[in-house]
C-alpha positions in Angstrom: 17.2 -5.1 3.3 19.5 -1.9 5.0 18.4 -0.4 8.2 17.6 2.6 6.3 14.7 1.0 3.8 13.6 -0.9 7.1 12.9 2.3 9.2 11.2 3.4 6.0 9.2 1.1 5.6 8.2 0.8 9.1 7.1 4.3 9.0 5.3 4.2 5.8 3.5 0.7 7.4 2.3 3.6 10.5 1.4 6.0 7.8 -0.9 3.6 6.3 -2.4 2.4 9.4 -3.2 6.2 10.6 -3.7 8.1 7.8 -4.8 5.5 4.6 -6.7 7.8 2.4 -3.5 10.2 2.9 -0.6 8.0 2.4 -2.2 6.3 -0.8 -3.1 9.5 -2.7 0.7 10.3 -2.2 1.9 7.1 -2.9 -0.2 7.3 -6.0 1.3 10.9 -6.6 4.9 9.9 -6.2 4.6 7.0 -7.9 2.8 8.5 -10.9 5.3 11.0 -10.9 8.4 8.7 -11.4 6.2 6.8 -14.0 6.1 10.5 -15.9 9.9 11.3 -15.1 11.1 8.0 -16.4 8.7 8.2 -19.6 10.0 11.8 -20.5 13.8 10.4 -20.6 13.0 7.4 -22.7 11.2 9.7 -25.3 14.1 11.9 -25.5 12.9 15.5 -24.3 16.2 17.5 -23.5 14.3 19.4 -20.8 12.0 18.0 -18.2 8.4 19.4 -19.1 8.0 20.1 -15.3 4.3 21.4 -15.7 3.8 18.0 -17.3 5.3 15.8 -14.4 3.3 17.8 -11.5 -0.4 17.5 -13.3 0.7 13.5 -13.7 1.3 13.6 -10.6 -1.9 15.9 -9.3 -3.9 13.2 -11.1 -2.4 10.3 -9.2 -2.5 11.9 -5.7 -6.4 13.9 -6.1 -8.0 11.0 -8.4 -5.6 7.9 -8.6 -4.8 7.3 -5.1 -8.0 8.1 -3.3 -10.4 6.5 -6.2 -8.2 2.7 -5.5 -8.8 3.7 -2.1 -12.6 3.6 -2.1 -13.0 0.9 -4.7 -11.1 -1.5 -3.0 -13.6 -1.0 0.3 -16.5 -1.2 -1.6 -15.4 -4.4 -3.1 -14.2 -5.7 0.1 -17.6 -4.4 1.4 -19.7 -6.2 -1.4 -18.2 -9.4 -1.3 -17.7 -8.9 2.9 -16.6 -12.3 4.2 -15.9 -14.0 0.6 -13.2 -15.4 0.0 -11.9 -18.3 -3.2 -10.9 -17.9 -6.8 -14.7 -17.5 -7.1 -15.0 -14.3 -5.3 -12.0 -13.1 -6.6 -13.0 -13.9 -10.4 -16.6 -11.9 -9.9 -13.7 -9.1 -8.0 -12.1 -8.7 -11.5 -15.0 -8.9 -13.8 -16.7 -5.9 -11.7 -13.4 -3.9 -11.6 -13.0 -4.4 -15.3 -17.0 -3.5 -16.6 -16.5 -0.7 -14.4 -14.0 1.1 -13.1 -11.6 0.1 -15.5 -13.5 1.7 -18.9 -14.3 4.9 -16.5 -10.5 5.3 -15.4 -9.6 5.1 -19.3 -12.1 7.2 -20.2 -11.5 9.8 -17.1 -7.8 9.8 -17.8 -7.8 10.6 -21.4 -9.8 13.2 -20.5 -7.6 14.4 -18.1 -4.6 14.3 -20.5 -5.8 15.5 -23.4 -8.1 18.6 -21.4 -5.7 19.6 -18.7 -2.2 18.3 -19.4 -2.0 18.9 -22.5 -4.2 22.2 -22.7 -6.4 20.4 -26.2 -9.3 22.1 -26.9 -12.3 20.0 -26.1 -13.3 19.6 -29.8 -10.1 17.7 -30.5 -10.1 15.9 -27.1 -13.8 14.3 -27.9 -12.5 13.9 -31.4 -9.2 11.7 -30.0 -11.0 9.8 -27.5 -13.8 8.9 -29.8 -11.4 7.5 -32.4 -8.6 5.9 -29.6 -10.5 5.0 -26.6 -12.1 1.6 -28.5 -8.4 0.4 -28.5 -7.4 1.8 -25.5 -10.0 -0.1 -23.5 -9.6 -3.1 -25.2 -5.5 -3.6 -24.5 -6.3 -2.5 -20.9 -8.7 -5.6 -20.9 -5.5 -7.8 -22.0 -3.3 -6.5 -19.5 -5.6 -5.6 -16.1 -7.3 -8.2 -15.4 -4.3 -10.4 -14.4 -2.9 -7.4 -11.9 -6.5 -7.1 -10.8 -6.1 -11.5 -10.1 -3.1 -10.5 -8.6 -4.3 -8.0 -6.8 -7.4 -9.3 -5.3 -5.8 -12.7 -4.8 -2.6 -12.0 -2.9 -2.1 -8.6 -1.8 -3.8 -7.3 1.9 -6.2 -4.6 1.1 -4.0 -1.9 2.6 -1.4 -2.3 -0.3 -3.6 -3.0 -3.2 -3.3 0.7 -4.0 0.4 0.4 -4.1 0.6 -2.5 -5.9 -1.8 -1.2 -8.6 -0.1 2.4 -8.9 3.3 0.8 -9.0 2.6 -1.9 -11.9 1.2 1.3 -13.3 3.7 2.8 -13.3 6.0 0.2 -14.8 
């Protein structure tokens, strides 16, 4: 690793220790923004939709990062001192039965109402129509990510890992 990258990582780790919530929020916002920027480029837009990009970054900063921070703290409290595959499986199951459905619903509402600026009736209809397939698709992919996250990631890196995978 280059000296610049090592120094940046060292400073990031210090911020993660000193200001964990703020650091995770900024990280989630930046990764969400990178993800949207890439998505816009892949979709072939001629000009980047800056409003959309900023609103997606706001979602990562104000909701996704803080939500993940507190979710993982609560999971550590619920399963304090417990380790092993059974505990990881319980954490993944709890996360998939609670926060996964909520997060998908909330993102669909946010995207429709705030990012796209659609009226409530249209957003509600789209969520009713698309939510079941969105959630079923999430349950095919995110439990694997959750398993890796709970099994191998230290607590302070779980939001970073989740945000990185989501941005991919």
